[in-house]
C-alpha positions in Angstrom: 0.1 -0.1 -0.2 0.8 3.6 -0.4 2.3 5.7 2.4 0.4 9.0 3.5 0.8 11.8 6.2 -0.8 13.8 8.2 0.2 14.3 12.0 1.0 10.4 11.7 2.5 8.4 8.6 -0.1 5.4 7.5 -0.3 3.2 4.6 -3.8 3.4 2.6 -5.2 2.4 -0.8 -8.7 2.8 -2.3 -10.8 0.0 -1.7 -11.8 -1.8 -5.3 -14.0 -4.8 -3.6 -14.2 -8.2 -2.0 -12.7 -11.6 -2.6 -12.5 -15.2 -0.9 -14.5 -17.7 -0.4 -16.0 -16.2 3.2 -15.9 -12.4 1.8 -12.6 -12.0 4.1 -10.3 -10.6 1.4 -10.6 -6.9 0.7 -8.8 -5.7 -2.7 -7.0 -2.5 -2.9 -5.4 -0.9 -5.6 -4.9 2.8 -7.6 -5.8 1.2 -11.0 -1.9 0.4 -12.1 -1.8 -2.7 -9.7 -4.0 -4.7 -7.1 -3.2 -5.9 -3.6 -5.4 -8.5 -1.8 -5.5 -8.2 2.2 -7.2 -10.9 3.8 -8.8 -10.2 7.4 -10.3 -12.3 10.4 -13.8 -12.2 10.3 -14.1 -9.5 13.5 -11.7 -6.9 11.8 -14.1 -7.5 8.3 -17.2 -6.7 10.2 -15.7 -3.5 11.6 -14.4 -2.1 8.4 -17.8 -3.2 6.1 -20.0 -1.5 9.4 -17.9 1.7 9.3 -18.2 1.9 5.5 -22.4 1.4 5.9 -23.0 3.7 8.6 -20.8 6.4 6.9 -23.1 5.8 3.8 -26.0 5.9 5.8 -25.3 9.0 7.5 -24.6 10.5 4.2 -28.0 9.6 2.5 -26.0 7.3 -0.3 -27.8 4.5 -1.5 -25.9 1.6 -3.7 -27.1 -0.9 -6.0 -23.6 -3.1 -5.4 -23.4 -4.3 -1.6 -19.9 -3.5 -2.0 -20.7 0.1 -2.7 -20.0 1.8 0.4 -16.6 -0.2 1.3 -15.6 1.3 -2.3 -16.1 5.0 -1.3 -13.3 4.9 1.3 -9.6 3.8 1.9 -8.3 0.9 3.9 -6.2 2.4 6.3 -3.3 0.7 8.3 -2.1 2.2 11.4 1.3 1.6 13.1 0.7 2.3 16.5 3.1 1.2 18.8 0.4 -0.8 21.0 -1.5 -2.1 18.3 0.8 -2.5 15.1 -0.9 -3.0 11.6 -4.3 -1.8 13.1 -6.5 -1.7 10.0 -9.5 1.0 9.5 -12.1 2.3 6.7 -11.9 5.6 6.1 -13.9 7.9 3.7 -11.9 9.1 0.9 -12.9 12.7 0.8 -12.2 13.0 4.5 -8.7 11.2 4.0 -7.5 13.0 1.2 -8.2 16.3 2.7 -5.9 15.3 6.0 -3.2 13.2 4.3 -1.0 13.9 1.6 1.0 11.1 -0.1 4.3 10.6 0.3 6.4 9.4 -2.6 9.3 7.3 -2.6 11.6 10.0 -3.5 10.1 12.2 -1.0 11.8 12.8 2.6 9.2 12.5 5.5 8.0 15.1 7.3 8.4 15.2 11.1 4.9 14.4 12.6 4.0 16.0 15.2 4.8 14.1 18.6 7.1 12.2 16.7 10.5 11.8 18.7 13.4 13.7 17.1 
């Protein structure tokens, strides 16, 4: 996944769809590549619920049951006590608060980072 920064650095990518026999795999990508990320049932349920609740609050209706998920990004947080925590974020909100870190750009010290 690509890296993004606000007051913290995260990995995130647009959600393209769901696969897997049990619907336990989220497919992410940016058009030039895709990646499958396998999730445990509780993480998948939490992410799906977040997307559905956001769609309900915004009054969004989808023919495609994966529609709410596809309106956002899968975000991976590197938190010291919960490394790799996965979350769902609406695309507009996320891109309004983060900028993408390109491979050739140095990271900017985030607030709260140790020198």
